[in-house]
N, C-alpha and C positions, 0 to 999 in steps of 0.2 A: 408461661405456656398454659393453655386451657385444655383440660381433659374433661369432656362432658360438660358439666356445670361447675366443676371444681377448677380453680386457678392455682397452678403449682408454680411458685417462683423458681426461676432458674438461677443457679449460683453464677457468679462472675466467671468462674472457671469453665462451667458448662457453656455459658454464652460464648466465651472465647473459642471453645472447641467447635461449636456449631459454625461460628464465623470463619474459622480457619478451614473447616471442611467445605463450606460453601465456596469460599475463595479458591480452594484447591480444585474443586470440580469445575468452576468457571475458567480457571487458568488452563486446566487440562483440555477443556472443550476448545478454547482458542488455539492451543498448540496443535491439537489433532486437526482442526479445520484448516489451519495454516499449512500443515504438512500435506494434507490432501490437495489443497490448491496448488502448492508448489510442485508436488511430485506427480499428480495425476491430471493436470489440466494444461492446455496450451495457453501460455500467457507471455506477456512481454512487459518489461519495466521501461517506463518513459524516462529518458535521460536528458532530453533537450526541450527547449520551449517552443518547438515548431508547431505543436498543437494547442498551445496556450491561447486563450483561457479555457477552451473546451476540456482538454485533458492536460493538466499541469505536470511539470517534471516531478518525479517521485510517485506517480500513480502506477498501479499495476493494472494492466488491461487483459481481460480474458478474451481469447481468440477462438473462433469457431470456423471450420472449413464449411463453405457454402457451395452449392452447385452453380449459382450465378451471383454476380455482383452488379450493383446499380449505382448510378450517379447519386452522390450523397452518402454512400457507405464509407465508413472509416475502415481501412484495410491495413493489414501488415503484409508487406511485399518485399521482394528482393530486387534491388537495383544497383548496378555497378558493384556487385559483391557485398553490399551491405543490406541490412534489414531496416525498413522504414515503416512508420505508422502515420499514414496521411489519408485525407479524404479524396474520394474519386470526384473530379469535377467535370470529366468528359470521357466518353467512350466513343471512339471513331467507328465508322462502318467496317473497318478492317480488324477491329478488336483491340486496337491500341488504347491503353488506359492512361489518362493524364490525371495526376494527383497534385495535391497542394496541402500543406499544413494549414491549420485554421488561424495561426498567428497572422495578423494583418500585414506584418513585415515580410512574409514569405511570398515568393513568386512561384508560379506553377513549376513542378519538377520536370526536368528534361533529362531523359536517359537515352543512351545510344548503346544497344538497340532499345526501342521503346518498350515500356512495360506492357505485358499482356496477361491474360488470365492465368497462364502457366507460371507466372512469377508471383502470383498472389498466394500467401500462406493461409490467410483466413480473414474473416471480418471481426471487427471489435464488437463484442456483445455486451460487455460490462466493464466499467472502469472503477477501480477502488482507489480513491485518492489517498495518498500518503503511504499506501502499503509497500511501495517500492523504495521508500526513503532509505531503509537499511542498506540495500544494495547500492543505491546511488551514492550514499555517504561513504560506503566502503571503497568504491571505485574512484570517486572524485570528492574527497572530504570537503574542501573549501567550497566547491560549487554546490554540492548537495546540501551542506549546512546553510548556505546563503538562500537557496530556494526554500528550505524548511522554515527559516525565519520569515521569509516573505509570505509563505502560505499560512503560517500560524497567526500572523498579525499580533497586535498587542494583547488581546484577550487570551489567545493561545499561549503566548509567552508567559503571561502571568499564571496561567494554570500549570504549565510545566514548572515554573519557578516554585509555585505553592506545593506541588506534589514532591518536587525534589527536597524542599525544606521539610516537609512532613516525614519523608523517608530518613533524611539526615538526622533530624532531631529525635525521631523515634528510635533510631539505632543508638544515638548518643545517650538517650534516656535509659535504654537497656544496658549499656555499658556502665553508666553511673550506678544503676541498681544491681549490678552484678549478674544480670541475666545472660550476658554475652561475654565470653572470654575469648581472647585471640588464640589462634592455634599455637602460637609461640609460648603462651602462658601455661599450656596444659602439659 
């Protein structure tokens, strides 16, 4: 550390304390931001591939109520008692809205009665890829994990494997050095 023109070496213990403090502040910021988004915003978690590749399963989408909706908008709406997140492809003169997921395998949605502006919950304004995976995996473990593997690709899997190894071997080293004792041993 430099103070004025004088360089003061930090001890390893002080460096570790600074690193722990910085990591704690970073983690706290992420937790507070996540709680804010989850508790105080209108959002939806994507659980199907109907909007893939534009919005993949496991994404969290922030929704905002708008006064008007237009062809091309991605909207959350209620149809046949379920909530959907699809793109508007047509609005008739009578106000009936036709939607379709972006997945090329999807056909336009047909609802009876037709979707209207009163069925629209809001417009998708921002998509956070991967932010919905915890919920998707909790509700549908095999399905959620298969999409997570597909989204991560080889590079992502290697990074997850490397981080897992670092955590495992770091804890194992602490146990070997006597820095960590199991609750049963105390």
